[in-house]
C-alpha positions as CSV (number, residue, x, y, z in Angstrom):
1,X,20.5,-16.4,3.1
2,X,20.3,-17.2,-0.7
3,X,21.1,-14.4,-3.2
4,X,17.5,-13.9,-4.2
5,X,16.3,-13.2,-0.6
6,X,19.3,-10.9,-0.1
7,X,18.4,-9.0,-3.3
8,X,14.7,-8.8,-2.3
9,X,15.7,-7.3,1.1
10,X,17.7,-4.6,-0.6
11,X,14.7,-3.9,-2.9
12,X,12.5,-3.5,0.2
13,X,15.0,-1.1,1.8
14,X,15.2,1.0,-1.3
15,X,11.4,1.1,-1.5
16,X,11.2,2.2,2.1
17,X,13.9,4.9,1.6
18,X,12.0,6.1,-1.5
19,X,8.8,6.2,0.5
20,X,10.5,8.3,3.3
21,X,11.7,10.8,0.7
22,X,8.3,11.0,-0.9
23,X,6.6,11.4,2.5
24,X,9.1,14.1,3.5
25,X,8.5,16.0,0.2
26,X,4.7,15.8,0.6
27,X,4.9,16.8,4.3
28,X,7.1,19.9,3.6
29,X,5.0,20.9,0.6
30,X,1.8,20.5,2.7
31,X,3.4,22.7,5.4
32,X,4.2,25.4,2.8
33,X,0.7,25.2,1.3
34,X,-0.9,25.6,4.8
35,X,1.2,28.7,5.5
36,X,0.5,30.3,2.1
37,X,-3.2,29.5,2.4
38,X,-3.2,31.2,5.8
39,X,-1.5,34.2,4.3
40,X,-3.9,34.4,1.4
41,X,-6.9,34.2,3.8
42,X,-5.4,37.2,5.7
43,X,-5.0,39.0,2.4
44,X,-8.6,38.3,1.5
45,X,-9.7,39.7,4.9
46,X,-7.6,42.8,4.4
47,X,-9.2,43.4,1.0
48,X,-12.6,42.8,2.5
49,X,-11.9,45.2,5.3
50,X,-10.6,47.8,2.9
51,X,-13.9,47.6,1.0
52,X,-15.8,48.1,4.2
53,X,-13.6,51.0,5.2
54,X,-14.1,52.6,1.8
55,X,-17.8,52.7,2.4
56,X,-17.6,54.3,5.9
57,X,-14.7,56.7,5.7
58,X,-14.5,60.2,4.4
59,X,-10.7,60.6,4.8
60,X,-9.4,60.7,1.2
61,X,-5.7,60.3,2.3
62,X,-6.7,57.2,4.3
63,X,-8.8,55.9,1.4
64,X,-5.8,56.2,-1.0
65,X,-3.8,54.1,1.5
66,X,-6.5,51.6,1.7
67,X,-6.8,51.4,-2.1
68,X,-3.1,50.9,-2.4
69,X,-3.1,48.0,0.1
70,X,-6.2,46.5,-1.5
71,X,-4.8,46.7,-5.1
72,X,-1.5,45.1,-4.0
73,X,-3.3,41.8,-3.0
74,X,-3.3,39.1,-5.6
75,X,-6.0,36.8,-4.2
76,X,-8.9,36.4,-6.7
77,X,-12.2,37.4,-5.0
78,X,-15.8,38.3,-5.6
79,X,-18.2,40.3,-3.4
80,X,-21.9,39.7,-3.5
81,X,-24.8,41.1,-1.4
82,X,-26.8,39.1,1.0
83,X,-29.0,37.9,-1.9
84,X,-26.1,36.6,-3.9
85,X,-26.1,39.4,-6.5
86,X,-22.7,40.6,-7.8
87,X,-21.2,43.7,-6.3
88,X,-17.5,43.7,-7.2
89,X,-14.5,41.5,-8.0
90,X,-10.8,41.4,-8.0
91,X,-7.9,39.3,-9.5
92,X,-10.1,37.5,-12.1
93,X,-9.2,36.8,-15.7
94,X,-9.6,40.2,-17.4
95,X,-10.2,38.5,-20.8
96,X,-13.2,36.6,-19.5
97,X,-14.5,38.9,-16.8
98,X,-16.6,41.3,-19.0
99,X,-18.5,41.1,-22.2
100,X,-19.0,44.1,-24.5
101,X,-22.6,44.9,-25.2
102,X,-22.1,48.0,-27.3
103,X,-22.8,46.3,-30.6
104,X,-26.0,44.8,-29.2
105,X,-26.8,48.3,-27.9
106,X,-26.4,49.9,-31.3
107,X,-28.9,47.4,-32.8
108,X,-31.4,48.2,-30.1
109,X,-30.8,52.0,-30.3
110,X,-29.1,52.1,-26.9
111,X,-25.5,52.7,-25.9
112,X,-24.0,50.7,-23.1
113,X,-20.5,49.8,-21.9
114,X,-18.9,46.5,-21.0
115,X,-20.8,44.4,-18.4
116,X,-19.7,41.5,-16.4
117,X,-20.4,38.0,-17.9
118,X,-22.9,36.3,-15.5
119,X,-22.0,32.8,-16.5
120,X,-18.2,33.4,-15.9
121,X,-18.9,34.9,-12.5
122,X,-21.3,32.1,-11.6
123,X,-18.6,29.5,-12.4
124,X,-16.0,31.4,-10.5
125,X,-18.3,31.9,-7.5
126,X,-19.1,28.2,-7.3
127,X,-15.4,27.4,-7.4
128,X,-14.7,29.9,-4.5
129,X,-17.6,28.5,-2.5
130,X,-16.2,25.0,-2.7
131,X,-12.7,26.2,-1.5
132,X,-13.3,28.6,1.4
133,X,-16.1,29.9,3.6
134,X,-17.0,33.6,2.8
135,X,-15.9,36.6,4.8
136,X,-18.9,38.6,6.1
137,X,-18.9,42.4,5.9
138,X,-21.3,44.4,8.0
139,X,-22.4,47.5,5.9
140,X,-25.6,48.3,7.7
141,X,-24.2,51.8,8.5
142,X,-23.3,52.6,4.9
143,X,-25.4,54.3,2.2
144,X,-26.4,50.9,0.7
145,X,-29.6,49.3,1.9
146,X,-28.0,45.9,2.4
147,X,-27.2,44.7,5.9
148,X,-24.1,42.7,4.9
149,X,-21.9,41.7,2.0
150,X,-20.2,38.3,1.4
151,X,-16.6,38.2,0.2
152,X,-15.7,35.0,-1.6
153,X,-12.1,34.1,-2.5
154,X,-10.1,31.2,-3.9
155,X,-6.5,30.1,-3.9
156,X,-4.1,32.0,-6.1
157,X,-2.5,30.5,-9.1
158,X,0.8,30.1,-7.1
159,X,-0.9,28.2,-4.3
160,X,-2.8,26.0,-6.8
161,X,0.4,25.1,-8.6
162,X,2.2,24.5,-5.4
163,X,-0.5,22.0,-4.3
164,X,0.0,20.1,-7.6
165,X,3.7,20.4,-7.8
166,X,4.8,17.6,-5.4
167,X,2.7,15.1,-7.2
168,X,4.0,16.2,-10.5
169,X,7.5,16.1,-9.1
170,X,7.0,12.6,-7.6
171,X,5.6,11.4,-10.9
172,X,8.5,12.7,-12.9
173,X,11.0,11.2,-10.4
174,X,9.2,7.9,-10.6
175,X,9.2,7.9,-14.4
176,X,12.9,8.8,-14.4
177,X,13.7,6.1,-11.9
178,X,11.7,3.5,-13.8
179,X,13.4,4.4,-17.1
180,X,16.8,4.4,-15.5
181,X,16.2,1.1,-13.7
182,X,14.8,-0.5,-16.8
183,X,17.8,0.7,-18.9
184,X,20.3,-0.3,-16.3
185,X,18.7,-3.7,-15.7
186,X,18.5,-4.4,-19.4
187,X,22.2,-3.4,-19.9
188,X,23.2,-5.5,-16.9
189,X,21.2,-8.5,-18.1
190,X,22.6,-8.2,-21.6
191,X,26.2,-8.1,-20.1
192,X,25.4,-11.1,-17.9
193,X,23.9,-13.0,-20.8
194,X,27.1,-12.4,-22.8
195,X,29.2,-13.7,-20.0
196,X,27.1,-16.8,-19.5
197,X,26.9,-17.5,-23.2
198,X,30.7,-17.2,-23.4
199,X,31.2,-19.4,-20.4
200,X,28.8,-22.0,-21.6
201,X,30.4,-22.3,-25.0
202,X,33.9,-22.4,-23.5
203,X,32.7,-25.2,-21.1
204,X,31.3,-27.2,-24.1
205,X,34.6,-26.7,-25.9
206,X,36.6,-27.9,-22.9
207,X,34.4,-31.0,-22.4
208,X,34.7,-32.0,-26.0
209,X,38.2,-33.5,-25.7
210,X,37.8,-35.7,-22.6
211,X,34.4,-36.9,-23.8
212,X,35.9,-38.0,-27.1
213,X,38.8,-39.8,-25.2
214,X,36.3,-41.6,-22.9
215,X,34.3,-42.8,-25.9
216,X,37.5,-44.2,-27.5
217,X,38.6,-45.9,-24.2
218,X,35.2,-47.6,-23.8
219,X,35.5,-48.9,-27.4
220,X,39.0,-50.2,-26.6
221,X,37.7,-52.0,-23.5
222,X,35.0,-53.6,-25.4
223,X,37.4,-54.9,-28.1
224,X,40.1,-56.0,-25.6
225,X,37.9,-58.0,-23.3
226,X,35.3,-58.9,-25.9
227,X,32.7,-57.3,-23.8
228,X,30.4,-55.8,-26.4
229,X,27.3,-56.5,-24.4
230,X,28.7,-56.1,-20.9
231,X,26.1,-54.2,-18.8
232,X,28.6,-52.1,-17.0
233,X,30.3,-50.9,-20.2
234,X,26.9,-50.2,-21.7
235,X,26.0,-48.0,-18.8
236,X,29.3,-46.3,-19.0
237,X,28.7,-45.7,-22.7
238,X,25.2,-44.2,-21.8
239,X,26.8,-41.9,-19.3
240,X,29.4,-40.7,-21.8
241,X,26.7,-40.1,-24.4
242,X,24.8,-38.2,-21.7
243,X,28.0,-36.0,-21.2
244,X,28.1,-35.5,-24.9
245,X,24.5,-34.3,-24.9
246,X,25.3,-32.0,-21.9
247,X,28.2,-30.5,-23.9
248,X,25.9,-30.1,-26.8
249,X,23.4,-28.2,-24.6
250,X,26.0,-25.7,-23.5
251,X,27.2,-25.2,-27.1
252,X,23.6,-24.3,-28.1
253,X,23.2,-21.6,-25.4
254,X,22.9,-18.2,-27.0
255,X,21.7,-19.5,-30.4
256,X,18.1,-20.3,-31.6
257,X,17.6,-24.1,-31.3
258,X,16.0,-26.1,-34.1
259,X,12.7,-27.7,-33.1
260,X,11.7,-31.0,-34.7
261,X,8.4,-32.9,-34.5
262,X,8.7,-35.8,-32.0
263,X,6.4,-38.0,-29.9
264,X,6.3,-36.4,-26.5
265,X,5.6,-39.7,-24.8
266,X,8.6,-41.4,-26.4
267,X,11.0,-38.5,-25.6
268,X,9.8,-38.4,-22.0
269,X,10.0,-42.2,-21.7
270,X,13.6,-42.3,-23.0
271,X,14.8,-39.9,-20.4
272,X,12.8,-41.3,-17.5
273,X,14.2,-44.8,-18.3
274,X,17.8,-43.3,-18.3
275,X,17.2,-41.3,-15.1
276,X,15.4,-43.8,-12.8
277,X,18.3,-46.3,-12.8
278,X,20.6,-43.6,-11.4
279,X,18.6,-42.7,-8.3
280,X,17.6,-44.6,-5.2
281,X,15.4,-47.6,-5.7
282,X,13.2,-46.2,-2.9
283,X,11.8,-43.8,-5.4
284,X,9.4,-45.3,-7.9
285,X,8.5,-43.8,-11.3
286,X,5.2,-43.9,-13.2
287,X,4.7,-42.6,-16.7
288,X,1.1,-42.6,-18.2
289,X,-0.9,-40.7,-20.8
290,X,-1.5,-40.4,-24.5
291,X,1.3,-41.9,-26.6
292,X,0.3,-40.3,-29.9
293,X,0.8,-36.7,-29.0
294,X,3.5,-34.8,-31.0
295,X,5.2,-31.5,-30.4
296,X,8.1,-29.4,-31.7
297,X,11.0,-30.3,-29.5
298,X,14.7,-29.9,-29.3
299,X,15.6,-33.1,-27.6
300,X,18.8,-32.1,-25.8
301,X,17.2,-29.0,-24.3
302,X,13.9,-30.8,-23.5
303,X,15.8,-33.5,-21.8
304,X,17.5,-30.8,-19.7
305,X,14.0,-29.6,-18.7
306,X,13.1,-33.1,-17.6
307,X,16.4,-33.5,-15.8
308,X,15.8,-30.4,-13.7
309,X,12.3,-31.3,-12.8
310,X,13.1,-34.9,-11.9
311,X,16.2,-33.9,-9.9
312,X,14.1,-31.4,-7.9
313,X,11.5,-34.0,-7.4
314,X,14.1,-36.5,-6.1
315,X,15.6,-33.9,-3.8
316,X,12.2,-33.0,-2.4
317,X,11.5,-36.6,-1.5
318,X,13.1,-37.6,1.8
319,X,13.3,-41.3,1.9
320,X,10.6,-43.3,0.1
321,X,8.4,-41.6,-2.5
322,X,7.0,-41.6,-6.0
323,X,7.3,-39.5,-9.1
324,X,4.5,-39.5,-11.6
325,X,4.5,-38.1,-15.2
326,X,1.2,-37.7,-16.8
327,X,0.7,-36.6,-20.5
328,X,-2.6,-35.6,-22.0
329,X,-3.7,-33.4,-24.9
330,X,-6.5,-30.9,-25.6
331,X,-7.9,-31.0,-29.1
332,X,-9.9,-27.8,-28.7
333,X,-7.0,-25.7,-27.5
334,X,-4.3,-27.6,-29.5
335,X,-2.2,-28.0,-26.5
336,X,-0.2,-30.8,-24.6
337,X,-0.1,-30.9,-20.8
338,X,2.8,-32.7,-19.1
339,X,2.3,-32.9,-15.3
340,X,5.3,-33.9,-13.2
341,X,4.2,-34.8,-9.7
342,X,6.2,-35.9,-6.6
343,X,5.4,-36.9,-3.0
344,X,8.0,-34.6,-1.5
345,X,8.0,-31.8,1.0
346,X,6.0,-29.4,-1.1
347,X,6.3,-25.6,-1.9
348,X,4.5,-22.8,0.0
349,X,2.0,-21.1,-2.1
350,X,3.8,-17.8,-1.7
351,X,6.8,-19.3,-3.5
352,X,5.0,-20.5,-6.6
353,X,6.5,-17.7,-8.7
354,X,9.7,-17.2,-6.7
355,X,11.0,-20.8,-7.4
356,X,11.6,-19.8,-11.1
357,X,13.8,-16.8,-10.3
358,X,17.6,-17.0,-10.5
359,X,19.3,-17.6,-7.2
360,X,16.3,-19.0,-5.4
361,X,17.1,-22.4,-3.7
362,X,16.3,-24.3,-0.6
363,X,19.5,-26.4,-0.8
364,X,22.7,-25.4,1.0
365,X,24.8,-26.2,-2.1
366,X,22.3,-25.2,-4.8
367,X,22.9,-22.5,-7.3
368,X,19.2,-21.7,-7.8
369,X,19.5,-21.8,-11.6
370,X,17.7,-25.1,-12.5
371,X,14.1,-24.0,-12.6
372,X,15.1,-20.6,-14.0
373,X,16.8,-22.3,-17.0
374,X,13.9,-24.7,-17.3
375,X,11.4,-21.8,-17.6
376,X,13.6,-20.1,-20.1
377,X,14.0,-23.2,-22.3
378,X,10.3,-23.9,-22.2
379,X,9.0,-20.4,-22.8
380,X,11.7,-18.9,-25.0
381,X,12.8,-22.0,-27.0
382,X,9.7,-24.2,-27.1
383,X,7.1,-21.4,-27.1
384,X,5.3,-23.1,-24.1
385,X,4.6,-22.5,-20.5
386,X,5.7,-24.0,-17.2
387,X,4.3,-23.3,-13.7
388,X,3.5,-24.8,-10.4
389,X,0.1,-26.4,-10.9
390,X,-0.4,-27.4,-7.3
391,X,1.6,-28.0,-4.1
392,X,0.8,-28.9,-0.6
393,X,3.4,-28.9,2.2
394,X,4.5,-32.4,3.2
395,X,2.3,-34.0,0.5
396,X,4.0,-33.0,-2.7
397,X,4.2,-30.8,-5.8
398,X,3.0,-30.9,-9.4
399,X,4.7,-28.9,-12.1
400,X,2.9,-28.4,-15.4
401,X,4.5,-28.0,-18.8
402,X,2.2,-26.7,-21.7
403,X,3.3,-27.3,-25.3
404,X,1.6,-26.7,-28.6
405,X,0.4,-29.8,-30.4
406,X,1.8,-30.6,-33.8
407,X,-0.6,-33.4,-34.7
408,X,-3.9,-31.5,-34.1
């Protein structure tokens, strides 16, 4: 199993574990809410019964007890008659329950005390009706002419807050975990980048001495055997120069590369010509497209991009195959498109994004860094894009590089 797949499995396990915790929290809170709601329903019934008993009992001591029980209940409630007219209320906001009509009464020559605010009670009554069915009180034997009253009630503030609390709690936990994960991940990536930059620069430094020695030995061989144009020595010279370019690449990691305007076709052709003589002759190469397009390139890094794409293409081809590179431009969008296609084994559509992540590889000895570095060099250093344009299993894959035109 490659490191990326292993990491993804751990992410799934952590996600499942978080889901279990969240579900457990919601289940337990739901259990508490149901029990408190049942308790509040009982309180509302007790209050309703106390009102009914108040109307039918003449025992003052018993009434005092009933009033004490009734007043101790904290469930907001409203009593209406069978026509829906207001009778009484309990547990509502005292600052909004009544309006003072005395000033209005003075103007009209009448004196009257505080009266209930119809609109406030109407709103509260609608809220109570939407939450619970009313409790019906039979008062046909009382001094009132009504046959029954209806007691409406709603959840207390405690119950309302308890219903919302688990979601607020989960939201806060999610935000905390997201911030913590982002901070930890950023710190870890920064530390990893510093390690990789240091390792890359040290590698470039270590390669410098043997490369210089190889270049000197090749020149001595040319002079000693008078083989200035010997094809073997020329290819050895090309390989040593390629090593020098590789060392230069590593030395540039961690610093902002300088982009210069170059012909895209010429740069691609130079590398394809170098690369194709170093792979099996069963694989053919074809380069076509506009030769006049120019873009800002850092040649050592862009060659590295081409190297990774072409090596992946070669590895994907089992036996005989073909690699095509097609270059075209868009005047309206001021872009250059470079399509690298192969006739290899293809990539599943579900892996189109995964192939660019560090650690993902289908080869037993692969590190899974080639396409990850390629994406970084194109997007971060060349201000472009790279993605899998198309792929079909057994038939092949096309990668597309998008660069900004410098000649438009």
